C-alpha positions, 0 to 999 in steps of 0.5 A, spaced: 818 944 504 813 943 510 806 942 506 799 942 509 798 935 508 804 934 513 801 939 518 796 933 521 802 926 521 806 932 524 801 934 529 800 927 531 808 925 531 808 931 537 802 930 541 805 922 542 812 925 544 808 929 549 803 925 552 810 920 553 814 926 556 807 927 561 806 920 563 814 919 564 813 924 568 807 922 572 809 915 572 816 917 576 811 921 581 807 915 583 813 911 583 815 914 588 809 917 592 807 909 593 814 908 594 816 904 588 824 906 586 829 903 583 836 905 584 843 902 582 846 903 589 851 899 592 850 895 599 851 901 603 845 904 599 850 909 595 848 912 588 853 913 582 859 910 586 861 915 590 861 921 585 858 928 585 853 927 580 852 935 579 859 934 577 858 931 571 853 938 570 859 944 572 865 940 571 864 935 564 868 929 568 867 924 574 868 926 580 868 923 586 864 926 592 866 925 600 862 923 605 861 929 609 857 932 603 851 927 603 844 927 601 839 922 601 834 922 594 829 917 591 832 911 595 839 912 595 844 916 598 849 920 594 856 924 596 859 931 593 865 934 592 862 940 595 858 944 599 856 948 593 854 942 589 850 938 595 846 944 595 845 945 588 843 937 588 838 940 594 835 945 591 834 941 585 834 933 586 831 931 579 835 935 575 841 932 576 840 925 579 841 920 574 835 917 569 834 910 569 836 909 577 843 910 575 842 904 570 845 903 564 841 908 558 842 903 552 840 897 557 834 900 559 832 901 551 833 893 550 829 893 558 833 890 561 838 892 568 845 893 566 851 895 571 855 902 569 861 905 568 862 912 571 867 914 565 861 913 560 856 918 562 853 923 558 849 929 558 843 929 554 838 935 554 839 936 561 838 928 563 845 925 566 845 918 563 850 913 565 852 907 560 856 900 561 861 902 558 864 907 552 863 902 547 856 901 548 855 909 549 857 909 542 852 905 540 846 908 544 849 914 540 848 911 533 841 913 535 841 917 541 833 920 540 830 913 539 834 910 545 832 915 549 825 914 547 826 906 547 829 907 555 824 912 557 818 906 555 821 901 558 823 904 564 815 904 568 815 897 567 822 895 569 820 899 576 813 895 576 817 888 576 824 891 579 822 895 584 820 895 592 
């Protein structure tokens, strides 16, 4: 039962959460506008090892993309398995692009940049998260909300210190 004495505390927590979310979105827009990006790409500038980021949402599994269906966003090149997936991405790239520049979400929660294994993906609250491996994904999910909050908090500092 929620009593009147809990409302101020609950309101403070909700206000702090909303502030962090808004700050994260504003930082991402500012960082991109200033040319500061941090994206996990290969030597050719290809993100997510050439896998179709839309497929993680639509197919629920990694699907290799093809160079004939390519788009660029946020300093990275993305491949897609179909023209439909490319079109969906082009309409809303921020919706489909991996969080934390395609680096490991658990690593970001520990304030580290860590490579990923594509099979260790997950979609949480509409956000594509990539992880180092499935064991690390399991560790992340022991406190998904807490680890995601830490990753969101740490990410701007990682971009500032490592971004171009």
